[in-house]
C-alpha positions, 0 to 999 in steps of 0.5 A: 472501276476499282480494279482499273484504278488498282491496275493504273497504280501498278503500271505507274509503279512499274514505270517508276521502277524503270520498267521498259518492257512492252506490256502485252495488249489485252487481245494478246493476253487473251490469245495466250493459253495458260491452262495446264495440259488436260489429263486423260480421264481414261487411259488407253487400253492395250489390244490384249485387254479388249479380248 
């Protein structure tokens, strides 16, 4: 509940500062991908390396 209260304070301050952008819904935020692209663990080998 403390996080919820903190979020309400932050949103209130944002609105007081004339924030007019629509805030994203929880569902929309969960659909967004903010993870960095995965790095390949094993680089692909050339065909010549396999012989």
